[in-house]
N, C-alpha and C positions, 0 to 999 in steps of 0.2 A: 819451172815455167812461170813467167811473170804475167800478171793481169794487164790488160790494156787500160790506159787511163780513161776514166769516165768523163765525158764532155756534156755539159748541160745543153739542153735543146736550144736555149737562147744564144748559145755560143757556136752552134754548128753552122757550117756553110750549107750543107744539104740535109734535108729531112726525109725520112721514109714516110709513106702514107700514114702509118700509125702515129708517128711523131707529129706530123702536120695536122692530123685530126685533133690531137690534144693541144698543140700550140695555137692553132688558128681558131679553135672551137667551131669547126665546120664538120658536118656529118661525113662519114666515109663515102657514101654514095655520091653526095654532092661534090666532094673533093675529087673523086675519081672521074666524074663528068667534066669538071673544070680541067683536070689534067689531060683527059683524052681530047678535049677541044683545043688545047694549047701545047700539043706535043712539039710543034715546030717553031715555037716562039723563043727558045733559048732558056726558058725557065725550068724545063724538065730535062733530066738526064735519065736515059734508059740504059741499064746495064743488064743485058739479057732480059729476064722477066722482072727484075727489080727496078722500081721507079723511085727516083730521088728528085726532090723539089728543092731548087735553089731558094733558100729561106728569104734572103733580103730582096731578091727580085720578085718573089711571090708576094711579099709584103707590099712592095710598091704596086704590083698589079692589083691587089685587093684594095689599096687606097684609091686607085684610079677608078675601078668599077663601082666602089661605094660612092664616090663623088658623082659619077654619072647617074647612078640610080637615084641619089638624093635630088639632083637637079631635075631629073625627069619627074619625080614625085612632087617637087615644089611647083612645077608648071602644070601638072595634071590633077592634083588633088584639090578638089573644091572645098573640102572641110578644113584646110589649113588656115583659112582666114580666121577661124575661131581661136587659133593659137598664135598666129602671127598677123596681127592687124595691119 
C-alpha cells in the first residue's frame, strides 16, 4: 500500500479547522465562530460533520475584514494622533 503524498498547508485548496488555526494564527473558538457566521458565503465546505475552509477565499475575506477594522479604528481612535499627526 502506498502512502498519500503530503501537501504543504500553503499549497492546499481547502484547510481543516486545525490546519486553518495554524495557518491563519487564529484561535480555534474564534475561527469556529467565523465559520458558523459564514456557512452560506461559499468559503466553507461542509462534508458531513467535517468543515473545510477554502484557503484563498478565506485569506481574501480576512484581508477585507482587517481593512474594515483598521478604517473604523482610524476614525474612532482619539489616541492615534499621537502616532499619526
